[in-house]
N, C-alpha and C positions, 0 to 999 in steps of 0.2 A: 091264981094266975099272976105271973110276974109283972111288976109295975114297969111301964115303959120308961126307959132311961132318958133323962133330959139331955139334949145336945150340949156338949161342952161349949163354954163361952170362948169365942175366938180371941178374947182379950186376956185370957187367964195367965199367960206368961209375961205380961207387961205390967210394970209398976204404975204407970199412968192410968188414969180413969178413962173409961170409954168416951166420956164427954169431951175430954181433951183430945183424944185421938180423932174423933169425928171432926172437931173444930180444925185440927191441923190439916186433915185431908180436904175438908171443904175449902179452906183458905188457899191451899196450894193449887188444887185442881180447878176450882171455879174462877179464881181471880188471876190476872196476869202478874204473878209474883214469883220472884226467885226463891230458892231454898233459904237463903240468908235473910231475905225480906220477911218471910214467915217467922224465922227465929227471932228477929228484932221486934216484930209486932207482938209476939207472944211474951217476950221478956218485959215489954212495957206493961203487960197485963199480969205480971208476976209469975209467969210460967217459964222456967229456965230449961230449955232443951237445945241440943245441938242441931245444926242444919242437916247433918247426916241422919239424925233421928227423923227429921221431916221426910227425907228420901226413903228411909226404911218403912215408915208408916204408910206413905202413899203407895209404895210398891206392894206392901202386904195387904192393906185394907182397901185401897182404891178399887181393885177388881171385885172384892167382896161386896162393897156397898153398891157398885154399879150393877152387879149381877142381881141383887135384890130389887133394885129399881126397875131393871129390864124385865124381870119375871113378873112383877106386879102389872106392868103396862101390857105385856104380851097377853096375860090372862084376861085383862079387861078388853083388849082390842081384837082378839081372835074371832069373836062372833060378829064383828063389824064388817059387813059385806061391801061397803062402799069405799073401801080404802083406795086411795090413789097415791101411787109412789112416784117419786122423781129421783132419777139416778144421775150421778155426775162423778167425775174424777178430777182430782187436783194434784199438781205436782208438789213434792216436798223434797227439799235438798237434804241429802244424807252423806256426810263426809265428802263433800265436793261433787257427788254424783246426784242423780235424780231418781226418785221412786214415785209411785202413784198411789194416792189414797182414794179409794173408791168409797162413795157414800150414798146411802139410800135415805131419803127424807119422805115422810108421809104428808098427807093433806093438811096437817096441823103445823107443819114446819119442824117436827121433831125427828131427830136422827135415829133411824132404825138400826143401821148396820154400818160398820167401818171396816175396810179391808185393804191391806197394804200389799202391793206387788211391785216387781221391778219392771214389768212390761205393761203395755196397754193394748194387748191383742185379744183375740177371741177366747183363749184359754183363761186369761185373767178375768175377763168379764163373766165367763161361765162359772168359774169358781166363786166369784163374788155373789152372783145371782143365786146360785144353788144354796149358799150359806144363808142368804137373806130369806129365801123362800122356805127353807127347812125350818127356820126359827119362827117366822112370822106368818106363814101361810101365803096363799095366792091373792093378790089385790085385784080390784076391778079394772084398773088401767095402770100402765107404767109409762111415764113421760121421760124421754131421753133427749140428748142432743144428737147431732148427725154422725157421731162416731159409728162406723160400720161394725165394730166389734159387738155392740149391743144387739144389732139385728141378727148377726151370725149366732150369737149365744142364745137368743130367744127362739131362733129357728130350731136349734137342737133341743131346747126345752119344750117346744111345742106350744108356745104362747105368744107367737109373733103378732097375732091379731089384737093383743092387748097393748101393743106399743103405740105411743103417740109421739110424733116429732113435729115441732113447730117453733117458729121464731118467738123468742121471749117466753115460751111455755115453761122453760126450766129456771125461771128467775128465782123461785123459792129456794131451790137447792143451791143455786149460785150464792144467794145471800147467806145461806146457812154456813158457808165456808168462813165467814168473817170472824166469828168468835174463836175458831180454831187458829186462824191466821194471827190474831192478836196474841193468843197464848204461845204460839210457836215463836214469835219474835221475842217475847219475854224470856223464853227458855234458851235463847241463843242457839237454836237449831237442835236437831237430834243426831245421834251418833250410831244408833243401831236400829235395824228394822224391828226387832223384837220390842224394844222400848217404845218406838213409834206406834206399833200396833196396840200395845197395852194402853198407852196414854190416850190415843185417839178414841178407843172404846170407852175408857173410864170418863174422859172429858165429855163425850157425847151424852152419856147417860146422866151424869150429874148436871150438865147444862140443861138437858130436857126437864129434869126434875124442878129446876128453879126458873124455867122459862115461862113467865106468867102473862105474856102479852100485855105489858103495862100500858102500851100506847093505845090499846083498844078498850080499856075499861076505866072506870072512875077510881079515884084514890081509895075510897073505902073498900071497894071490892078487891083492889090490889093488895091492900093490907091484910084482908082476911085470907086471901089465897097464899100470901107470903107466910103468914103465921101457920097455916095448914101444912105448907111445904116444909117448913122448919120443924114442925112437930113430927112429921113423918120421918124426916132425916134423923132426928134424935133417937128414934127407936129402931133404926136399921141394925141388923145383926145382933139384936138384943136377946 
């Protein structure tokens, strides 16, 4: 019987070690740093790379790492029947115009899905919700704001009875926009919808992975969870 072939390493064509590549992607995506900021910080640590290498690596490996994180979480949460989602949209400037970033957040404050559109109508809401439901399954309840596009989309999907609308009910998803806003300002805006879609998805999953709710736990528990998150990060795509 032929032996199963081991999957080829995604790092096989790169001279740098996987540890350095993971560190570069982590620094650029997780923290509000520019490409040249990451280059300077690494040079101080004895790692000499160009800022264009930072751009190449996050474009190449960011979606790979984010996909591994997302698949692990989806496999853990699919059997959880008491999921409560909160949906909201935020505007993002793109070359002087405006596009909308739709985001779904669960009961733990973790971003489930990000989706970029040029409009904020029923068709955009329907495409966003179909993508989220296909990947994560049906939640117990979905909280939205008063935008009528949500109600129209949920009528077509046949789950309007799960919708909840209330004042201050959507504060959790509103607060979840803040890390992305800080990152957006550091990047000096976006120029293409494709880049915005990719970065929003990668940033959401990496932020989820290191979101440890440090304000709700004691220092020792936080340190243990941080060490566990870093250990899991270091074996991604290995």
